[in-house]
Short mmCIF file of the C-alpha atoms (twelve columns), coordinates in Angstrom:
data_MODEL
# 
_entry.id   MODEL 
# 
loop_
_atom_site.group_PDB 
_atom_site.id 
_atom_site.type_symbol 
_atom_site.label_atom_id 
_atom_site.label_alt_id 
_atom_site.label_comp_id 
_atom_site.label_asym_id 
_atom_site.label_seq_id 
_atom_site.Cartn_x 
_atom_site.Cartn_y 
_atom_site.Cartn_z 
_atom_site.pdbx_PDB_model_num 
ATOM 1   C CA . MET A 1   12.549 -28.892 10.352  1 
ATOM 2   C CA . ASN A 2   14.667 -28.492 13.343  1 
ATOM 3   C CA . LEU A 3   12.161 -27.965 16.203  1 
ATOM 4   C CA . LYS A 4   14.724 -26.524 18.521  1 
ATOM 5   C CA . ALA A 5   16.522 -23.227 17.605  1 
ATOM 6   C CA . MET A 6   20.265 -24.202 17.708  1 
ATOM 7   C CA . VAL A 7   22.642 -22.476 19.973  1 
ATOM 8   C CA . PHE A 8   25.623 -20.911 18.439  1 
ATOM 9   C CA . ASN A 9   28.350 -18.556 19.559  1 
ATOM 10  C CA . LYS A 10  26.872 -15.078 19.510  1 
ATOM 11  C CA . LYS A 11  29.863 -13.687 17.687  1 
ATOM 12  C CA . THR A 12  28.969 -16.063 14.737  1 
ATOM 13  C CA . LYS A 13  25.243 -15.625 14.677  1 
ATOM 14  C CA . THR A 14  23.088 -12.684 13.504  1 
ATOM 15  C CA . GLN A 15  19.362 -12.247 14.210  1 
ATOM 16  C CA . ILE A 16  17.101 -9.918  12.108  1 
ATOM 17  C CA . MET A 17  13.390 -9.625  12.858  1 
ATOM 18  C CA . HIS A 18  11.717 -10.230 9.471   1 
ATOM 19  C CA . ASP A 19  9.514  -6.975  9.672   1 
ATOM 20  C CA . GLU A 20  12.194 -4.524  10.707  1 
ATOM 21  C CA . LEU A 21  13.150 -1.743  8.461   1 
ATOM 22  C CA . HIS A 22  15.559 -2.991  5.836   1 
ATOM 23  C CA . ALA A 23  15.465 -6.443  7.043   1 
ATOM 24  C CA . ALA A 24  16.189 -7.858  3.575   1 
ATOM 25  C CA . GLU A 25  18.921 -5.599  2.778   1 
ATOM 26  C CA . ASN A 26  20.572 -6.295  6.254   1 
ATOM 27  C CA . LEU A 27  20.241 -10.041 5.595   1 
ATOM 28  C CA . ALA A 28  21.983 -9.705  2.362   1 
ATOM 29  C CA . GLU A 29  24.894 -7.815  3.816   1 
ATOM 30  C CA . GLU A 30  25.373 -10.359 6.476   1 
ATOM 31  C CA . LEU A 31  25.249 -13.287 3.956   1 
ATOM 32  C CA . LEU A 32  27.892 -11.779 1.711   1 
ATOM 33  C CA . ILE A 33  30.229 -11.578 4.796   1 
ATOM 34  C CA . HIS A 34  29.954 -15.384 4.985   1 
ATOM 35  C CA . LEU A 35  30.189 -16.244 1.357   1 
ATOM 36  C CA . PRO A 36  33.632 -17.099 -0.423  1 
ATOM 37  C CA . ILE A 37  34.313 -14.518 -3.104  1 
ATOM 38  C CA . SER A 38  37.086 -15.271 -5.674  1 
ATOM 39  C CA . VAL A 39  37.651 -15.719 -9.312  1 
ATOM 40  C CA . THR A 40  37.650 -19.540 -8.563  1 
ATOM 41  C CA . SER A 41  34.737 -19.353 -6.193  1 
ATOM 42  C CA . ARG A 42  32.905 -22.423 -5.210  1 
ATOM 43  C CA . PRO A 43  29.377 -22.771 -6.482  1 
ATOM 44  C CA . ILE A 44  26.881 -21.228 -4.093  1 
ATOM 45  C CA . VAL A 45  24.106 -23.590 -3.347  1 
ATOM 46  C CA . PHE A 46  21.041 -22.911 -1.077  1 
ATOM 47  C CA . VAL A 47  19.252 -26.091 0.292   1 
ATOM 48  C CA . CYS A 48  15.826 -25.081 1.461   1 
ATOM 49  C CA . ILE A 49  14.440 -27.721 3.721   1 
ATOM 50  C CA . GLY A 50  10.770 -28.476 4.747   1 
ATOM 51  C CA . THR A 51  7.387  -29.719 3.485   1 
ATOM 52  C CA . ASP A 52  4.194  -28.031 2.280   1 
ATOM 53  C CA . ARG A 53  2.209  -30.545 4.393   1 
ATOM 54  C CA . SER A 54  2.627  -28.321 7.515   1 
ATOM 55  C CA . THR A 55  2.314  -24.712 7.723   1 
ATOM 56  C CA . GLY A 56  5.180  -24.098 10.072  1 
ATOM 57  C CA . ASP A 57  7.553  -26.358 8.079   1 
ATOM 58  C CA . SER A 58  6.687  -24.831 4.871   1 
ATOM 59  C CA . LEU A 59  9.217  -21.921 5.217   1 
ATOM 60  C CA . GLY A 60  11.951 -23.646 3.294   1 
ATOM 61  C CA . PRO A 61  10.129 -24.786 0.292   1 
ATOM 62  C CA . LEU A 62  8.361  -21.340 0.133   1 
ATOM 63  C CA . ILE A 63  11.679 -19.591 0.206   1 
ATOM 64  C CA . GLY A 64  12.959 -22.017 -2.570  1 
ATOM 65  C CA . THR A 65  9.969  -21.384 -4.754  1 
ATOM 66  C CA . LEU A 66  10.295 -17.574 -4.478  1 
ATOM 67  C CA . LEU A 67  13.949 -17.703 -5.373  1 
ATOM 68  C CA . GLU A 68  13.054 -20.053 -8.166  1 
ATOM 69  C CA . GLU A 69  10.649 -17.413 -9.558  1 
ATOM 70  C CA . LYS A 70  13.561 -14.628 -9.293  1 
ATOM 71  C CA . ARG A 71  15.736 -16.756 -11.612 1 
ATOM 72  C CA . LEU A 72  19.018 -16.110 -9.769  1 
ATOM 73  C CA . ASN A 73  22.202 -16.157 -11.827 1 
ATOM 74  C CA . SER A 74  24.652 -16.404 -9.317  1 
ATOM 75  C CA . PHE A 75  23.275 -18.939 -6.780  1 
ATOM 76  C CA . TYR A 76  21.763 -22.455 -7.285  1 
ATOM 77  C CA . VAL A 77  18.554 -23.463 -5.231  1 
ATOM 78  C CA . TYR A 78  17.185 -26.634 -4.106  1 
ATOM 79  C CA . GLY A 79  13.921 -27.474 -2.270  1 
ATOM 80  C CA . THR A 80  10.630 -25.916 -3.587  1 
ATOM 81  C CA . LEU A 81  6.962  -26.441 -3.052  1 
ATOM 82  C CA . ASP A 82  6.908  -28.616 -6.152  1 
ATOM 83  C CA . GLU A 83  10.092 -30.348 -5.224  1 
ATOM 84  C CA . PRO A 84  10.590 -30.348 -1.501  1 
ATOM 85  C CA . ILE A 85  13.606 -31.637 0.379   1 
ATOM 86  C CA . HIS A 86  12.428 -33.166 3.647   1 
ATOM 87  C CA . ALA A 87  13.381 -36.129 5.884   1 
ATOM 88  C CA . VAL A 88  12.530 -38.797 3.501   1 
ATOM 89  C CA . ASN A 89  14.686 -37.567 0.550   1 
ATOM 90  C CA . LEU A 90  17.202 -35.346 2.331   1 
ATOM 91  C CA . GLU A 91  20.408 -37.637 2.006   1 
ATOM 92  C CA . GLU A 92  19.524 -38.582 -1.524  1 
ATOM 93  C CA . LYS A 93  19.153 -34.933 -2.516  1 
ATOM 94  C CA . LEU A 94  22.499 -33.971 -0.817  1 
ATOM 95  C CA . LYS A 95  24.310 -36.739 -2.800  1 
ATOM 96  C CA . GLU A 96  22.839 -35.438 -6.047  1 
ATOM 97  C CA . ILE A 97  24.024 -31.819 -5.129  1 
ATOM 98  C CA . HIS A 98  27.463 -32.996 -4.607  1 
ATOM 99  C CA . ALA A 99  27.448 -35.015 -7.714  1 
ATOM 100 C CA . LYS A 100 26.310 -32.007 -9.744  1 
ATOM 101 C CA . HIS A 101 28.422 -29.330 -8.246  1 
ATOM 102 C CA . HIS A 102 32.167 -29.639 -7.343  1 
ATOM 103 C CA . ASP A 103 32.966 -28.604 -3.873  1 
ATOM 104 C CA . PRO A 104 29.814 -26.566 -3.451  1 
ATOM 105 C CA . PHE A 105 29.351 -23.996 -0.601  1 
ATOM 106 C CA . ILE A 106 25.945 -24.925 0.927   1 
ATOM 107 C CA . ILE A 107 23.718 -22.766 2.877   1 
ATOM 108 C CA . GLY A 108 21.053 -24.685 4.765   1 
ATOM 109 C CA . ILE A 109 17.685 -23.025 5.166   1 
ATOM 110 C CA . ASP A 110 14.965 -24.402 7.638   1 
ATOM 111 C CA . ALA A 111 12.342 -23.358 10.035  1 
ATOM 112 C CA . CYS A 112 12.526 -23.749 13.780  1 
ATOM 113 C CA . LEU A 113 10.736 -23.007 17.072  1 
ATOM 114 C CA . GLY A 114 12.048 -20.833 19.644  1 
ATOM 115 C CA . ARG A 115 11.197 -18.366 22.484  1 
ATOM 116 C CA . LEU A 116 7.939  -16.427 22.257  1 
ATOM 117 C CA . LYS A 117 10.081 -13.048 22.039  1 
ATOM 118 C CA . ASN A 118 12.034 -14.409 19.057  1 
ATOM 119 C CA . VAL A 119 9.048  -15.568 16.886  1 
ATOM 120 C CA . GLY A 120 9.374  -13.982 13.605  1 
ATOM 121 C CA . ALA A 121 13.334 -13.700 13.869  1 
ATOM 122 C CA . ILE A 122 15.606 -14.768 11.043  1 
ATOM 123 C CA . GLN A 123 19.075 -16.190 12.133  1 
ATOM 124 C CA . LEU A 124 22.066 -16.416 9.976   1 
ATOM 125 C CA . GLY A 125 25.253 -18.010 11.318  1 
ATOM 126 C CA . ASN A 126 28.112 -20.409 10.991  1 
ATOM 127 C CA . GLY A 127 27.546 -24.075 11.015  1 
ATOM 128 C CA . PRO A 128 24.838 -26.172 9.598   1 
ATOM 129 C CA . VAL A 129 21.227 -26.823 10.269  1 
ATOM 130 C CA . ARG A 130 20.406 -30.031 11.866  1 
ATOM 131 C CA . PRO A 131 16.965 -31.060 10.603  1 
ATOM 132 C CA . GLY A 132 15.044 -33.519 12.610  1 
ATOM 133 C CA . ALA A 133 17.184 -32.711 15.804  1 
ATOM 134 C CA . GLY A 134 14.223 -31.737 17.549  1 
ATOM 135 C CA . VAL A 135 12.381 -35.033 16.861  1 
ATOM 136 C CA . ASN A 136 15.325 -37.462 17.357  1 
ATOM 137 C CA . LYS A 137 15.673 -38.255 13.796  1 
ATOM 138 C CA . GLU A 138 19.132 -39.108 12.532  1 
ATOM 139 C CA . LEU A 139 19.486 -36.838 9.479   1 
ATOM 140 C CA . PRO A 140 22.601 -35.400 7.940   1 
ATOM 141 C CA . PRO A 141 23.655 -31.762 8.849   1 
ATOM 142 C CA . VAL A 142 23.127 -29.293 6.103   1 
ATOM 143 C CA . GLY A 143 25.412 -26.474 4.980   1 
ATOM 144 C CA . GLU A 144 28.573 -24.695 6.021   1 
ATOM 145 C CA . ILE A 145 26.344 -21.769 7.202   1 
ATOM 146 C CA . HIS A 146 22.597 -21.624 7.959   1 
ATOM 147 C CA . ILE A 147 19.621 -19.483 7.625   1 
ATOM 148 C CA . THR A 148 16.751 -20.326 10.023  1 
ATOM 149 C CA . GLY A 149 13.445 -18.718 10.846  1 
ATOM 150 C CA . ILE A 150 11.798 -18.897 14.170  1 
ATOM 151 C CA . VAL A 151 8.146  -19.479 13.160  1 
ATOM 152 C CA . ASN A 152 6.607  -20.384 16.474  1 
ATOM 153 C CA . VAL A 153 7.023  -21.119 20.221  1 
ATOM 154 C CA . SER A 154 8.811  -24.326 21.304  1 
ATOM 155 C CA . GLY A 155 8.338  -26.338 24.619  1 
ATOM 156 C CA . PHE A 156 5.068  -27.795 24.601  1 
ATOM 157 C CA . MET A 157 2.973  -30.070 22.094  1 
ATOM 158 C CA . GLU A 158 5.557  -28.944 19.301  1 
ATOM 159 C CA . PHE A 159 3.947  -31.011 16.599  1 
ATOM 160 C CA . PHE A 160 0.655  -29.470 17.276  1 
ATOM 161 C CA . VAL A 161 2.208  -25.965 17.452  1 
ATOM 162 C CA . LEU A 162 3.905  -26.592 14.252  1 
ATOM 163 C CA . GLN A 163 0.650  -27.572 12.324  1 
ATOM 164 C CA . ASN A 164 -1.069 -24.583 13.715  1 
ATOM 165 C CA . THR A 165 1.503  -21.885 12.866  1 
ATOM 166 C CA . ARG A 166 0.086  -19.019 10.925  1 
ATOM 167 C CA . LEU A 167 0.760  -19.163 7.266   1 
ATOM 168 C CA . SER A 168 0.750  -15.382 7.282   1 
ATOM 169 C CA . LEU A 169 3.764  -15.107 9.217   1 
ATOM 170 C CA . VAL A 170 5.546  -17.854 7.493   1 
ATOM 171 C CA . MET A 171 4.884  -16.130 4.145   1 
ATOM 172 C CA . LYS A 172 6.217  -12.850 5.379   1 
ATOM 173 C CA . MET A 173 9.384  -14.374 6.712   1 
ATOM 174 C CA . ALA A 174 9.721  -16.364 3.486   1 
ATOM 175 C CA . LYS A 175 9.417  -13.199 1.414   1 
ATOM 176 C CA . THR A 176 12.015 -11.256 3.576   1 
ATOM 177 C CA . ILE A 177 14.551 -14.128 3.299   1 
ATOM 178 C CA . ALA A 178 14.108 -14.631 -0.455  1 
ATOM 179 C CA . ASN A 179 14.410 -10.915 -1.060  1 
ATOM 180 C CA . GLY A 180 17.527 -10.879 1.148   1 
ATOM 181 C CA . ILE A 181 19.110 -13.702 -0.814  1 
ATOM 182 C CA . TYR A 182 18.137 -11.946 -4.149  1 
ATOM 183 C CA . HIS A 183 19.755 -8.710  -3.142  1 
ATOM 184 C CA . ALA A 184 22.952 -10.835 -1.945  1 
ATOM 185 C CA . SER A 185 23.036 -12.505 -5.311  1 
ATOM 186 C CA . LEU A 186 23.156 -9.169  -7.197  1 
ATOM 187 C CA . LEU A 187 25.848 -7.726  -4.957  1 
ATOM 188 C CA . TYR A 188 27.809 -11.062 -5.109  1 
ATOM 189 C CA . GLN A 189 27.735 -10.933 -8.841  1 
ATOM 190 C CA . LYS A 190 29.216 -7.432  -8.897  1 
ATOM 191 C CA . GLN A 191 31.993 -8.330  -6.351  1 
ATOM 192 C CA . ARG A 192 32.971 -11.360 -8.432  1 
ATOM 193 C CA . TRP A 193 33.116 -9.215  -11.658 1 
ATOM 194 C CA . ALA A 194 35.204 -6.614  -9.850  1 
ATOM 195 C CA . GLU A 195 37.565 -9.522  -8.688  1 
ATOM 196 C CA . ILE A 196 37.876 -10.974 -12.228 1 
ATOM 197 C CA . ASN A 197 38.560 -7.459  -13.654 1 
ATOM 198 C CA . TRP A 198 41.244 -6.817  -11.064 1 
ATOM 199 C CA . VAL A 199 43.061 -10.162 -11.813 1 
ATOM 200 C CA . GLU A 200 42.907 -9.563  -15.578 1 
ATOM 201 C CA . GLU A 201 44.316 -6.063  -15.010 1 
ATOM 202 C CA . GLU A 202 47.070 -7.455  -12.872 1 
ATOM 203 C CA . ASN A 203 47.939 -10.224 -15.483 1 
ATOM 204 C CA . THR A 204 48.214 -7.731  -18.212 1 
ATOM 205 C CA . ASN A 205 50.437 -5.453  -16.236 1 
# 
């Protein structure tokens, strides 16, 4: 988990409150803007970072488990409650992903702490997540783009805050993010089929 909400250029970051109307659909649309779509598109891989040993840090593996249950056809998902990706195994898991997928387009998913007014916000933007940055751990950055969820307030006794984050909020955020990714997967598949059909028609003319 990155305890600090990373600062990105406002032009490259979108923020959606998890409980706002059509939050999942809006997240899906924003995600599609960032994904490469072509006939020879790179494999889309979601790396959900975190651990079920801390409620605040369980956002990533909760999302991974919800996505696993949805059996996505268009995307690959790593990091679940049963097989979490965390500080101890992150580097090894990233090597496995790159060995299994050729030139993957990786989306890093992680929880973070932020300002009180932003608790419950989902952020999507360019650049990787940097797990461990808030606790001075040297961990590799993850993803060409990122999805983060602000689960609690930063600034004081952050490990205590993290351990005492309400699971109710984390679960609601996880469901919104997972539903957004699921909607994006359906739209992505349709766009890819349209692209393939267009290329085939061009080749036959």
